[in-house]
Structures are given as C-alpha cells and as structure tokens.
CHARMM internal coordinates of N, CA and C (Angstrom, degrees):
IC EDIT
DIST 1 N 1 CA 1.4527
DIST 1 CA 1 C 1.5179
ANGL 1 N 1 CA 1 C 109.93
DIST 1 C 2 N 1.3162
ANGL 1 CA 1 C 2 N 114.64
DIHE 1 N 1 CA 1 C 2 N 151.56
DIST 2 N 2 CA 1.4505
ANGL 1 C 2 N 2 CA 120.40
DIHE 1 CA 1 C 2 N 2 CA -178.89
DIST 2 CA 2 C 1.5291
ANGL 2 N 2 CA 2 C 108.58
DIHE 1 C 2 N 2 CA 2 C -114.48
DIST 2 C 3 N 1.3171
ANGL 2 CA 2 C 3 N 116.39
DIHE 2 N 2 CA 2 C 3 N 102.47
DIST 3 N 3 CA 1.4523
ANGL 2 C 3 N 3 CA 121.48
DIHE 2 CA 2 C 3 N 3 CA -178.69
DIST 3 CA 3 C 1.5196
ANGL 3 N 3 CA 3 C 109.94
DIHE 2 C 3 N 3 CA 3 C -95.69
DIST 3 C 4 N 1.3276
ANGL 3 CA 3 C 4 N 116.08
DIHE 3 N 3 CA 3 C 4 N 148.16
DIST 4 N 4 CA 1.4476
ANGL 3 C 4 N 4 CA 121.32
DIHE 3 CA 3 C 4 N 4 CA 172.37
DIST 4 CA 4 C 1.5260
ANGL 4 N 4 CA 4 C 108.75
DIHE 3 C 4 N 4 CA 4 C -127.44
DIST 4 C 5 N 1.2944
ANGL 4 CA 4 C 5 N 115.08
DIHE 4 N 4 CA 4 C 5 N 139.66
DIST 5 N 5 CA 1.4607
ANGL 4 C 5 N 5 CA 121.27
DIHE 4 CA 4 C 5 N 5 CA 177.95
DIST 5 CA 5 C 1.5259
ANGL 5 N 5 CA 5 C 109.42
DIHE 4 C 5 N 5 CA 5 C -119.96
DIST 5 C 6 N 1.3409
ANGL 5 CA 5 C 6 N 116.36
DIHE 5 N 5 CA 5 C 6 N 23.68
DIST 6 N 6 CA 1.4559
ANGL 5 C 6 N 6 CA 121.25
DIHE 5 CA 5 C 6 N 6 CA 178.64
DIST 6 CA 6 C 1.5221
ANGL 6 N 6 CA 6 C 109.31
DIHE 5 C 6 N 6 CA 6 C -57.33
DIST 6 C 7 N 1.3440
ANGL 6 CA 6 C 7 N 116.11
DIHE 6 N 6 CA 6 C 7 N 137.75
DIST 7 N 7 CA 1.4668
ANGL 6 C 7 N 7 CA 123.50
DIHE 6 CA 6 C 7 N 7 CA -178.95
DIST 7 CA 7 C 1.5287
ANGL 7 N 7 CA 7 C 113.29
DIHE 6 C 7 N 7 CA 7 C 66.28
DIST 7 C 8 N 1.3216
ANGL 7 CA 7 C 8 N 117.12
DIHE 7 N 7 CA 7 C 8 N 19.83
DIST 8 N 8 CA 1.4618
ANGL 7 C 8 N 8 CA 122.20
DIHE 7 CA 7 C 8 N 8 CA 176.24
DIST 8 CA 8 C 1.5245
ANGL 8 N 8 CA 8 C 108.96
DIHE 7 C 8 N 8 CA 8 C -114.21
DIST 8 C 9 N 1.3141
ANGL 8 CA 8 C 9 N 115.75
DIHE 8 N 8 CA 8 C 9 N 152.43
DIST 9 N 9 CA 1.4622
ANGL 8 C 9 N 9 CA 122.12
DIHE 8 CA 8 C 9 N 9 CA 175.69
DIST 9 CA 9 C 1.5154
ANGL 9 N 9 CA 9 C 107.47
DIHE 8 C 9 N 9 CA 9 C -118.01
DIST 9 C 10 N 1.3264
ANGL 9 CA 9 C 10 N 116.28
DIHE 9 N 9 CA 9 C 10 N 131.06
DIST 10 N 10 CA 1.4602
ANGL 9 C 10 N 10 CA 121.53
DIHE 9 CA 9 C 10 N 10 CA 179.71
DIST 10 CA 10 C 1.5241
ANGL 10 N 10 CA 10 C 109.48
DIHE 9 C 10 N 10 CA 10 C -121.50
DIST 10 C 11 N 1.3165
ANGL 10 CA 10 C 11 N 116.37
DIHE 10 N 10 CA 10 C 11 N 136.67
DIST 11 N 11 CA 1.4600
ANGL 10 C 11 N 11 CA 122.54
DIHE 10 CA 10 C 11 N 11 CA 172.32
DIST 11 CA 11 C 1.5239
ANGL 11 N 11 CA 11 C 106.17
DIHE 10 C 11 N 11 CA 11 C -105.51
DIST 11 C 12 N 1.3257
ANGL 11 CA 11 C 12 N 116.11
DIHE 11 N 11 CA 11 C 12 N 123.32
DIST 12 N 12 CA 1.4612
ANGL 11 C 12 N 12 CA 120.81
DIHE 11 CA 11 C 12 N 12 CA -177.25
DIST 12 CA 12 C 1.5216
ANGL 12 N 12 CA 12 C 109.17
DIHE 11 C 12 N 12 CA 12 C -117.33
DIST 12 C 13 N 1.3288
ANGL 12 CA 12 C 13 N 116.69
DIHE 12 N 12 CA 12 C 13 N 113.05
DIST 13 N 13 CA 1.4521
ANGL 12 C 13 N 13 CA 121.13
DIHE 12 CA 12 C 13 N 13 CA 178.45
DIST 13 CA 13 C 1.5260
ANGL 13 N 13 CA 13 C 109.74
DIHE 12 C 13 N 13 CA 13 C -76.44
DIST 13 C 14 N 1.3114
ANGL 13 CA 13 C 14 N 115.29
DIHE 13 N 13 CA 13 C 14 N 149.66
DIST 14 N 14 CA 1.4651
ANGL 13 C 14 N 14 CA 120.62
DIHE 13 CA 13 C 14 N 14 CA 178.99
DIST 14 CA 14 C 1.5110
ANGL 14 N 14 CA 14 C 112.68
DIHE 13 C 14 N 14 CA 14 C 66.43
DIST 14 C 15 N 1.3179
ANGL 14 CA 14 C 15 N 117.14
DIHE 14 N 14 CA 14 C 15 N 29.66
DIST 15 N 15 CA 1.4642
ANGL 14 C 15 N 15 CA 120.40
DIHE 14 CA 14 C 15 N 15 CA -172.36
DIST 15 CA 15 C 1.5223
ANGL 15 N 15 CA 15 C 114.06
DIHE 14 C 15 N 15 CA 15 C -89.20
DIST 15 C 16 N 1.3196
ANGL 15 CA 15 C 16 N 117.60
DIHE 15 N 15 CA 15 C 16 N 10.31
DIST 16 N 16 CA 1.4579
ANGL 15 C 16 N 16 CA 120.31
DIHE 15 CA 15 C 16 N 16 CA 175.97
DIST 16 CA 16 C 1.5204
ANGL 16 N 16 CA 16 C 112.63
DIHE 15 C 16 N 16 CA 16 C -77.26
DIST 16 C 17 N 1.3314
ANGL 16 CA 16 C 17 N 117.07
DIHE 16 N 16 CA 16 C 17 N -15.81
DIST 17 N 17 CA 1.4708
ANGL 16 C 17 N 17 CA 120.06
DIHE 16 CA 16 C 17 N 17 CA -179.49
DIST 17 CA 17 C 1.5311
ANGL 17 N 17 CA 17 C 109.44
DIHE 16 C 17 N 17 CA 17 C -168.06
DIST 17 C 18 N 1.3133
ANGL 17 CA 17 C 18 N 115.05
DIHE 17 N 17 CA 17 C 18 N 172.36
DIST 18 N 18 CA 1.4613
ANGL 17 C 18 N 18 CA 122.24
DIHE 17 CA 17 C 18 N 18 CA 171.76
DIST 18 CA 18 C 1.5120
ANGL 18 N 18 CA 18 C 115.65
DIHE 17 C 18 N 18 CA 18 C 60.12
DIST 18 C 19 N 1.3433
ANGL 18 CA 18 C 19 N 114.85
DIHE 18 N 18 CA 18 C 19 N -140.81
DIST 19 N 19 CA 1.4595
ANGL 18 C 19 N 19 CA 121.46
DIHE 18 CA 18 C 19 N 19 CA -176.12
DIST 19 CA 19 C 1.5311
ANGL 19 N 19 CA 19 C 111.62
DIHE 18 C 19 N 19 CA 19 C -61.96
DIST 19 C 20 N 1.3242
ANGL 19 CA 19 C 20 N 117.09
DIHE 19 N 19 CA 19 C 20 N -39.15
DIST 20 N 20 CA 1.4651
ANGL 19 C 20 N 20 CA 120.28
DIHE 19 CA 19 C 20 N 20 CA 179.03
DIST 20 CA 20 C 1.5150
ANGL 20 N 20 CA 20 C 112.15
DIHE 19 C 20 N 20 CA 20 C -62.37
DIST 20 C 21 N 1.3280
ANGL 20 CA 20 C 21 N 116.87
DIHE 20 N 20 CA 20 C 21 N -42.04
DIST 21 N 21 CA 1.4579
ANGL 20 C 21 N 21 CA 121.54
DIHE 20 CA 20 C 21 N 21 CA 178.22
DIST 21 CA 21 C 1.5212
ANGL 21 N 21 CA 21 C 110.32
DIHE 20 C 21 N 21 CA 21 C -63.24
DIST 21 C 22 N 1.3092
ANGL 21 CA 21 C 22 N 116.71
DIHE 21 N 21 CA 21 C 22 N -45.82
DIST 22 N 22 CA 1.4648
ANGL 21 C 22 N 22 CA 120.71
DIHE 21 CA 21 C 22 N 22 CA -179.18
DIST 22 CA 22 C 1.5250
ANGL 22 N 22 CA 22 C 111.02
DIHE 21 C 22 N 22 CA 22 C -65.57
DIST 22 C 23 N 1.3242
ANGL 22 CA 22 C 23 N 117.46
DIHE 22 N 22 CA 22 C 23 N -38.18
DIST 23 N 23 CA 1.4606
ANGL 22 C 23 N 23 CA 120.99
DIHE 22 CA 22 C 23 N 23 CA 176.29
DIST 23 CA 23 C 1.5234
ANGL 23 N 23 CA 23 C 110.07
DIHE 22 C 23 N 23 CA 23 C -61.21
DIST 23 C 24 N 1.3349
ANGL 23 CA 23 C 24 N 116.76
DIHE 23 N 23 CA 23 C 24 N -45.94
DIST 24 N 24 CA 1.4641
ANGL 23 C 24 N 24 CA 121.17
DIHE 23 CA 23 C 24 N 24 CA 178.25
DIST 24 CA 24 C 1.5284
ANGL 24 N 24 CA 24 C 110.92
DIHE 23 C 24 N 24 CA 24 C -60.21
DIST 24 C 25 N 1.3081
ANGL 24 CA 24 C 25 N 116.97
DIHE 24 N 24 CA 24 C 25 N -42.75
DIST 25 N 25 CA 1.4628
ANGL 24 C 25 N 25 CA 121.33
DIHE 24 CA 24 C 25 N 25 CA -179.97
DIST 25 CA 25 C 1.5297
ANGL 25 N 25 CA 25 C 110.65
DIHE 24 C 25 N 25 CA 25 C -62.25
DIST 25 C 26 N 1.3197
ANGL 25 CA 25 C 26 N 117.12
DIHE 25 N 25 CA 25 C 26 N -45.54
DIST 26 N 26 CA 1.4668
ANGL 25 C 26 N 26 CA 120.37
DIHE 25 CA 25 C 26 N 26 CA -179.41
DIST 26 CA 26 C 1.5263
ANGL 26 N 26 CA 26 C 111.18
DIHE 25 C 26 N 26 CA 26 C -64.74
DIST 26 C 27 N 1.3271
ANGL 26 CA 26 C 27 N 117.13
DIHE 26 N 26 CA 26 C 27 N -39.45
DIST 27 N 27 CA 1.4631
ANGL 26 C 27 N 27 CA 119.76
DIHE 26 CA 26 C 27 N 27 CA 176.38
DIST 27 CA 27 C 1.5240
ANGL 27 N 27 CA 27 C 110.89
DIHE 26 C 27 N 27 CA 27 C -62.16
DIST 27 C 28 N 1.3256
ANGL 27 CA 27 C 28 N 117.00
DIHE 27 N 27 CA 27 C 28 N -42.56
DIST 28 N 28 CA 1.4737
ANGL 27 C 28 N 28 CA 120.97
DIHE 27 CA 27 C 28 N 28 CA 176.47
DIST 28 CA 28 C 1.5233
ANGL 28 N 28 CA 28 C 110.38
DIHE 27 C 28 N 28 CA 28 C -59.98
DIST 28 C 29 N 1.3164
ANGL 28 CA 28 C 29 N 116.61
DIHE 28 N 28 CA 28 C 29 N -45.58
DIST 29 N 29 CA 1.4670
ANGL 28 C 29 N 29 CA 120.72
DIHE 28 CA 28 C 29 N 29 CA -179.06
DIST 29 CA 29 C 1.5260
ANGL 29 N 29 CA 29 C 112.34
DIHE 28 C 29 N 29 CA 29 C -62.14
DIST 29 C 30 N 1.3318
ANGL 29 CA 29 C 30 N 116.08
DIHE 29 N 29 CA 29 C 30 N -24.32
DIST 30 N 30 CA 1.4661
ANGL 29 C 30 N 30 CA 120.59
DIHE 29 CA 29 C 30 N 30 CA 179.64
DIST 30 CA 30 C 1.5279
ANGL 30 N 30 CA 30 C 111.97
DIHE 29 C 30 N 30 CA 30 C -99.88
DIST 30 C 31 N 1.3364
ANGL 30 CA 30 C 31 N 117.12
DIHE 30 N 30 CA 30 C 31 N 16.34
DIST 31 N 31 CA 1.4535
ANGL 30 C 31 N 31 CA 121.52
DIHE 30 CA 30 C 31 N 31 CA 169.58
DIST 31 CA 31 C 1.5079
ANGL 31 N 31 CA 31 C 117.94
DIHE 30 C 31 N 31 CA 31 C 100.72
DIST 31 C 32 N 1.3120
ANGL 31 CA 31 C 32 N 119.25
DIHE 31 N 31 CA 31 C 32 N -3.47
DIST 32 N 32 CA 1.4701
ANGL 31 C 32 N 32 CA 120.89
DIHE 31 CA 31 C 32 N 32 CA -178.21
DIST 32 CA 32 C 1.5222
ANGL 32 N 32 CA 32 C 111.54
DIHE 31 C 32 N 32 CA 32 C -76.48
DIST 32 C 33 N 1.3152
ANGL 32 CA 32 C 33 N 115.12
DIHE 32 N 32 CA 32 C 33 N 150.11
DIST 33 N 33 CA 1.4585
ANGL 32 C 33 N 33 CA 121.59
DIHE 32 CA 32 C 33 N 33 CA 163.43
DIST 33 CA 33 C 1.5235
ANGL 33 N 33 CA 33 C 104.59
DIHE 32 C 33 N 33 CA 33 C -88.17
DIST 33 C 34 N 1.3241
ANGL 33 CA 33 C 34 N 117.35
DIHE 33 N 33 CA 33 C 34 N 133.54
DIST 34 N 34 CA 1.4656
ANGL 33 C 34 N 34 CA 120.18
DIHE 33 CA 33 C 34 N 34 CA -171.14
DIST 34 CA 34 C 1.5194
ANGL 34 N 34 CA 34 C 111.31
DIHE 33 C 34 N 34 CA 34 C -120.80
DIST 34 C 35 N 1.3288
ANGL 34 CA 34 C 35 N 114.58
DIHE 34 N 34 CA 34 C 35 N 136.68
DIST 35 N 35 CA 1.4577
ANGL 34 C 35 N 35 CA 122.49
DIHE 34 CA 34 C 35 N 35 CA 170.19
DIST 35 CA 35 C 1.5247
ANGL 35 N 35 CA 35 C 106.05
DIHE 34 C 35 N 35 CA 35 C -103.37
DIST 35 C 36 N 1.3161
ANGL 35 CA 35 C 36 N 116.27
DIHE 35 N 35 CA 35 C 36 N 114.10
DIST 36 N 36 CA 1.4618
ANGL 35 C 36 N 36 CA 122.03
DIHE 35 CA 35 C 36 N 36 CA 176.23
DIST 36 CA 36 C 1.5242
ANGL 36 N 36 CA 36 C 107.80
DIHE 35 C 36 N 36 CA 36 C -77.47
DIST 36 C 37 N 1.3166
ANGL 36 CA 36 C 37 N 116.95
DIHE 36 N 36 CA 36 C 37 N 142.18
DIST 37 N 37 CA 1.4563
ANGL 36 C 37 N 37 CA 120.77
DIHE 36 CA 36 C 37 N 37 CA 179.13
DIST 37 CA 37 C 1.5153
ANGL 37 N 37 CA 37 C 109.59
DIHE 36 C 37 N 37 CA 37 C -138.57
DIST 37 C 38 N 1.3212
ANGL 37 CA 37 C 38 N 114.90
DIHE 37 N 37 CA 37 C 38 N 140.78
DIST 38 N 38 CA 1.4546
ANGL 37 C 38 N 38 CA 121.10
DIHE 37 CA 37 C 38 N 38 CA 176.07
DIST 38 CA 38 C 1.5149
ANGL 38 N 38 CA 38 C 109.62
DIHE 37 C 38 N 38 CA 38 C 179.67
DIST 38 C 39 N 1.3204
ANGL 38 CA 38 C 39 N 115.47
DIHE 38 N 38 CA 38 C 39 N -175.14
DIST 39 N 39 CA 1.4679
ANGL 38 C 39 N 39 CA 120.79
DIHE 38 CA 38 C 39 N 39 CA -178.03
DIST 39 CA 39 C 1.5135
ANGL 39 N 39 CA 39 C 113.21
DIHE 38 C 39 N 39 CA 39 C -97.22
DIST 39 C 40 N 1.3367
ANGL 39 CA 39 C 40 N 117.31
DIHE 39 N 39 CA 39 C 40 N -16.43
DIST 40 N 40 CA 1.4537
ANGL 39 C 40 N 40 CA 121.42
DIHE 39 CA 39 C 40 N 40 CA -174.49
DIST 40 CA 40 C 1.5252
ANGL 40 N 40 CA 40 C 109.92
DIHE 39 C 40 N 40 CA 40 C -107.07
DIST 40 C 41 N 1.3317
ANGL 40 CA 40 C 41 N 115.80
DIHE 40 N 40 CA 40 C 41 N 103.22
DIST 41 N 41 CA 1.4667
ANGL 40 C 41 N 41 CA 120.32
DIHE 40 CA 40 C 41 N 41 CA -174.98
DIST 41 CA 41 C 1.5201
ANGL 41 N 41 CA 41 C 112.95
DIHE 40 C 41 N 41 CA 41 C -62.17
DIST 41 C 42 N 1.3245
ANGL 41 CA 41 C 42 N 118.21
DIHE 41 N 41 CA 41 C 42 N -38.39
DIST 42 N 42 CA 1.4677
ANGL 41 C 42 N 42 CA 119.31
DIHE 41 CA 41 C 42 N 42 CA -178.05
DIST 42 CA 42 C 1.5300
ANGL 42 N 42 CA 42 C 111.23
DIHE 41 C 42 N 42 CA 42 C -64.63
DIST 42 C 43 N 1.3244
ANGL 42 CA 42 C 43 N 117.90
DIHE 42 N 42 CA 42 C 43 N -38.12
DIST 43 N 43 CA 1.4763
ANGL 42 C 43 N 43 CA 120.65
DIHE 42 CA 42 C 43 N 43 CA 175.95
DIST 43 CA 43 C 1.5200
ANGL 43 N 43 CA 43 C 110.88
DIHE 42 C 43 N 43 CA 43 C -64.26
DIST 43 C 44 N 1.3225
ANGL 43 CA 43 C 44 N 116.29
DIHE 43 N 43 CA 43 C 44 N -44.83
DIST 44 N 44 CA 1.4572
ANGL 43 C 44 N 44 CA 120.31
DIHE 43 CA 43 C 44 N 44 CA 179.86
DIST 44 CA 44 C 1.5243
ANGL 44 N 44 CA 44 C 111.36
DIHE 43 C 44 N 44 CA 44 C -62.65
DIST 44 C 45 N 1.3221
ANGL 44 CA 44 C 45 N 116.75
DIHE 44 N 44 CA 44 C 45 N -40.02
DIST 45 N 45 CA 1.4600
ANGL 44 C 45 N 45 CA 120.64
DIHE 44 CA 44 C 45 N 45 CA 178.15
DIST 45 CA 45 C 1.5286
ANGL 45 N 45 CA 45 C 111.49
DIHE 44 C 45 N 45 CA 45 C -63.36
DIST 45 C 46 N 1.3286
ANGL 45 CA 45 C 46 N 117.06
DIHE 45 N 45 CA 45 C 46 N -40.82
DIST 46 N 46 CA 1.4692
ANGL 45 C 46 N 46 CA 120.67
DIHE 45 CA 45 C 46 N 46 CA 178.49
DIST 46 CA 46 C 1.5248
ANGL 46 N 46 CA 46 C 111.21
DIHE 45 C 46 N 46 CA 46 C -63.65
DIST 46 C 47 N 1.3260
ANGL 46 CA 46 C 47 N 116.06
DIHE 46 N 46 CA 46 C 47 N -45.30
DIST 47 N 47 CA 1.4657
ANGL 46 C 47 N 47 CA 120.00
DIHE 46 CA 46 C 47 N 47 CA 179.89
DIST 47 CA 47 C 1.5288
ANGL 47 N 47 CA 47 C 109.84
DIHE 46 C 47 N 47 CA 47 C -65.19
DIST 47 C 48 N 1.3223
ANGL 47 CA 47 C 48 N 117.20
DIHE 47 N 47 CA 47 C 48 N -42.78
DIST 48 N 48 CA 1.4593
ANGL 47 C 48 N 48 CA 120.94
DIHE 47 CA 47 C 48 N 48 CA 178.44
DIST 48 CA 48 C 1.5309
ANGL 48 N 48 CA 48 C 110.52
DIHE 47 C 48 N 48 CA 48 C -58.37
DIST 48 C 49 N 1.3102
ANGL 48 CA 48 C 49 N 116.64
DIHE 48 N 48 CA 48 C 49 N -48.04
DIST 49 N 49 CA 1.4620
ANGL 48 C 49 N 49 CA 121.27
DIHE 48 CA 48 C 49 N 49 CA -179.54
DIST 49 CA 49 C 1.5351
ANGL 49 N 49 CA 49 C 110.61
DIHE 48 C 49 N 49 CA 49 C -59.93
DIST 49 C 50 N 1.3215
ANGL 49 CA 49 C 50 N 116.46
DIHE 49 N 49 CA 49 C 50 N -45.43
DIST 50 N 50 CA 1.4602
ANGL 49 C 50 N 50 CA 120.88
DIHE 49 CA 49 C 50 N 50 CA 179.31
DIST 50 CA 50 C 1.5289
ANGL 50 N 50 CA 50 C 111.18
DIHE 49 C 50 N 50 CA 50 C -61.13
DIST 50 C 51 N 1.3288
ANGL 50 CA 50 C 51 N 116.72
DIHE 50 N 50 CA 50 C 51 N -49.75
DIST 51 N 51 CA 1.4607
ANGL 50 C 51 N 51 CA 120.59
DIHE 50 CA 50 C 51 N 51 CA -177.37
DIST 51 CA 51 C 1.5289
ANGL 51 N 51 CA 51 C 111.34
DIHE 50 C 51 N 51 CA 51 C -64.20
DIST 51 C 52 N 1.3321
ANGL 51 CA 51 C 52 N 116.92
DIHE 51 N 51 CA 51 C 52 N -38.95
DIST 52 N 52 CA 1.4651
ANGL 51 C 52 N 52 CA 119.82
DIHE 51 CA 51 C 52 N 52 CA 177.50
DIST 52 CA 52 C 1.5239
ANGL 52 N 52 CA 52 C 111.05
DIHE 51 C 52 N 52 CA 52 C -64.02
DIST 52 C 53 N 1.3368
ANGL 52 CA 52 C 53 N 116.76
DIHE 52 N 52 CA 52 C 53 N -33.47
DIST 53 N 53 CA 1.4634
ANGL 52 C 53 N 53 CA 119.48
DIHE 52 CA 52 C 53 N 53 CA 178.31
DIST 53 CA 53 C 1.5259
ANGL 53 N 53 CA 53 C 111.48
DIHE 52 C 53 N 53 CA 53 C -64.73
DIST 53 C 54 N 1.3342
ANGL 53 CA 53 C 54 N 117.17
DIHE 53 N 53 CA 53 C 54 N -21.86
DIST 54 N 54 CA 1.4622
ANGL 53 C 54 N 54 CA 122.48
DIHE 53 CA 53 C 54 N 54 CA 175.87
DIST 54 CA 54 C 1.5289
ANGL 54 N 54 CA 54 C 111.47
DIHE 53 C 54 N 54 CA 54 C -85.78
DIST 54 C 55 N 1.3341
ANGL 54 CA 54 C 55 N 116.51
DIHE 54 N 54 CA 54 C 55 N -6.58
DIST 55 N 55 CA 1.4559
ANGL 54 C 55 N 55 CA 120.72
DIHE 54 CA 54 C 55 N 55 CA -179.59
DIST 55 CA 55 C 1.5194
ANGL 55 N 55 CA 55 C 114.83
DIHE 54 C 55 N 55 CA 55 C 93.19
DIST 55 C 56 N 1.3277
ANGL 55 CA 55 C 56 N 117.54
DIHE 55 N 55 CA 55 C 56 N 11.86
DIST 56 N 56 CA 1.4582
ANGL 55 C 56 N 56 CA 121.13
DIHE 55 CA 55 C 56 N 56 CA -179.03
DIST 56 CA 56 C 1.5280
ANGL 56 N 56 CA 56 C 111.05
DIHE 55 C 56 N 56 CA 56 C -84.86
DIST 56 C 57 N 1.3380
ANGL 56 CA 56 C 57 N 115.53
DIHE 56 N 56 CA 56 C 57 N 151.79
DIST 57 N 57 CA 1.4605
ANGL 56 C 57 N 57 CA 121.75
DIHE 56 CA 56 C 57 N 57 CA 174.68
DIST 57 CA 57 C 1.5193
ANGL 57 N 57 CA 57 C 107.70
DIHE 56 C 57 N 57 CA 57 C -88.44
DIST 57 C 58 N 1.3303
ANGL 57 CA 57 C 58 N 116.38
DIHE 57 N 57 CA 57 C 58 N 112.18
DIST 58 N 58 CA 1.4592
ANGL 57 C 58 N 58 CA 120.36
DIHE 57 CA 57 C 58 N 58 CA -174.89
DIST 58 CA 58 C 1.5225
ANGL 58 N 58 CA 58 C 110.46
DIHE 57 C 58 N 58 CA 58 C -149.02
DIST 58 C 59 N 1.3171
ANGL 58 CA 58 C 59 N 115.52
DIHE 58 N 58 CA 58 C 59 N 141.74
DIST 59 N 59 CA 1.4568
ANGL 58 C 59 N 59 CA 122.71
DIHE 58 CA 58 C 59 N 59 CA 175.01
DIST 59 CA 59 C 1.5199
ANGL 59 N 59 CA 59 C 106.62
DIHE 58 C 59 N 59 CA 59 C -137.25
DIST 59 C 60 N 1.3209
ANGL 59 CA 59 C 60 N 117.63
DIHE 59 N 59 CA 59 C 60 N 177.99
DIST 60 N 60 CA 1.4615
ANGL 59 C 60 N 60 CA 119.02
DIHE 59 CA 59 C 60 N 60 CA 179.10
DIST 60 CA 60 C 1.5148
ANGL 60 N 60 CA 60 C 111.58
DIHE 59 C 60 N 60 CA 60 C -140.96
DIST 60 C 61 N 1.3220
ANGL 60 CA 60 C 61 N 114.81
DIHE 60 N 60 CA 60 C 61 N 159.07
DIST 61 N 61 CA 1.4533
ANGL 60 C 61 N 61 CA 123.56
DIHE 60 CA 60 C 61 N 61 CA 178.54
DIST 61 CA 61 C 1.5297
ANGL 61 N 61 CA 61 C 107.65
DIHE 60 C 61 N 61 CA 61 C -140.47
DIST 61 C 62 N 1.3179
ANGL 61 CA 61 C 62 N 115.91
DIHE 61 N 61 CA 61 C 62 N 119.36
DIST 62 N 62 CA 1.4654
ANGL 61 C 62 N 62 CA 120.51
DIHE 61 CA 61 C 62 N 62 CA 178.70
DIST 62 CA 62 C 1.5266
ANGL 62 N 62 CA 62 C 108.21
DIHE 61 C 62 N 62 CA 62 C -83.25
DIST 62 C 63 N 1.3264
ANGL 62 CA 62 C 63 N 116.59
DIHE 62 N 62 CA 62 C 63 N 118.87
DIST 63 N 63 CA 1.4629
ANGL 62 C 63 N 63 CA 121.50
DIHE 62 CA 62 C 63 N 63 CA 178.87
DIST 63 CA 63 C 1.5141
ANGL 63 N 63 CA 63 C 109.84
DIHE 62 C 63 N 63 CA 63 C -165.79
DIST 63 C 64 N 1.3205
ANGL 63 CA 63 C 64 N 115.40
DIHE 63 N 63 CA 63 C 64 N 147.75
DIST 64 N 64 CA 1.4620
ANGL 63 C 64 N 64 CA 122.62
DIHE 63 CA 63 C 64 N 64 CA 173.40
DIST 64 CA 64 C 1.5257
ANGL 64 N 64 CA 64 C 105.89
DIHE 63 C 64 N 64 CA 64 C -100.52
DIST 64 C 65 N 1.3270
ANGL 64 CA 64 C 65 N 117.15
DIHE 64 N 64 CA 64 C 65 N 109.47
DIST 65 N 65 CA 1.4636
ANGL 64 C 65 N 65 CA 119.66
DIHE 64 CA 64 C 65 N 65 CA -173.80
DIST 65 CA 65 C 1.5249
ANGL 65 N 65 CA 65 C 112.91
DIHE 64 C 65 N 65 CA 65 C -67.21
DIST 65 C 66 N 1.3259
ANGL 65 CA 65 C 66 N 118.13
DIHE 65 N 65 CA 65 C 66 N -11.63
DIST 66 N 66 CA 1.4673
ANGL 65 C 66 N 66 CA 119.72
DIHE 65 CA 65 C 66 N 66 CA 175.67
DIST 66 CA 66 C 1.5226
ANGL 66 N 66 CA 66 C 111.45
DIHE 65 C 66 N 66 CA 66 C -84.03
DIST 66 C 67 N 1.3438
ANGL 66 CA 66 C 67 N 117.30
DIHE 66 N 66 CA 66 C 67 N -5.93
DIST 67 N 67 CA 1.4556
ANGL 66 C 67 N 67 CA 123.02
DIHE 66 CA 66 C 67 N 67 CA 179.53
DIST 67 CA 67 C 1.5259
ANGL 67 N 67 CA 67 C 108.63
DIHE 66 C 67 N 67 CA 67 C -105.90
DIST 67 C 68 N 1.3089
ANGL 67 CA 67 C 68 N 117.17
DIHE 67 N 67 CA 67 C 68 N 109.26
DIST 68 N 68 CA 1.4643
ANGL 67 C 68 N 68 CA 122.10
DIHE 67 CA 67 C 68 N 68 CA -177.20
DIST 68 CA 68 C 1.5304
ANGL 68 N 68 CA 68 C 111.62
DIHE 67 C 68 N 68 CA 68 C -53.04
DIST 68 C 69 N 1.3112
ANGL 68 CA 68 C 69 N 118.04
DIHE 68 N 68 CA 68 C 69 N -41.71
DIST 69 N 69 CA 1.4537
ANGL 68 C 69 N 69 CA 122.29
DIHE 68 CA 68 C 69 N 69 CA -178.49
DIST 69 CA 69 C 1.5335
ANGL 69 N 69 CA 69 C 111.45
DIHE 68 C 69 N 69 CA 69 C -59.82
DIST 69 C 70 N 1.3192
ANGL 69 CA 69 C 70 N 118.26
DIHE 69 N 69 CA 69 C 70 N -37.78
DIST 70 N 70 CA 1.4727
ANGL 69 C 70 N 70 CA 121.69
DIHE 69 CA 69 C 70 N 70 CA 179.38
DIST 70 CA 70 C 1.5264
ANGL 70 N 70 CA 70 C 112.18
DIHE 69 C 70 N 70 CA 70 C -66.20
DIST 70 C 71 N 1.3182
ANGL 70 CA 70 C 71 N 117.24
DIHE 70 N 70 CA 70 C 71 N -24.68
DIST 71 N 71 CA 1.4654
ANGL 70 C 71 N 71 CA 121.05
DIHE 70 CA 70 C 71 N 71 CA -172.89
DIST 71 CA 71 C 1.5326
ANGL 71 N 71 CA 71 C 113.39
DIHE 70 C 71 N 71 CA 71 C -95.83
DIST 71 C 72 N 1.3117
ANGL 71 CA 71 C 72 N 117.63
DIHE 71 N 71 CA 71 C 72 N -2.53
DIST 72 N 72 CA 1.4908
ANGL 71 C 72 N 72 CA 120.03
DIHE 71 CA 71 C 72 N 72 CA -178.36
DIST 72 CA 72 C 1.4995
ANGL 72 N 72 CA 72 C 111.72
DIHE 71 C 72 N 72 CA 72 C -98.11
END
COOR INIT
IC SEED 1 N 1 CA 1 C
IC BUILD
C-alpha cells in the first residue's frame, strides 16, 4: 500500500533512537511533519539535525510521557 501523510503532523515518542527513530523517519518519508519526543535532548537534537539535512520538517519536545507534569 502507498500511504501519504502530507499535511499531517505526527508526534513520535521514543524517537531519539531505535524503533521510535525509524518510525519518525518513515513518517517523514511519507510526507508528515514530525515532532520527535523523548527524555534525552541530545539524542533528539542529533536526530532532528539529521532529518532536517534530508529536507524533512521536524522539531522535538523533551518530555517523559509517563510524567503527567511533562505532558501538560
């Protein structure tokens, strides 16, 4: 199947590495603007820089989704 996420925004938790990073990359490749999320700002910054170098629209938000205060 050929999916498009053009004009969509996706928030991907755990996107500083591993499965979350790959999910974010695939969403970018299919047209989404992506908000990277995780607890480690330096990892998120590296991924953001890399993805932007590919021409993708990406930003990041440092937060632990298990902490209610981080999500408000």
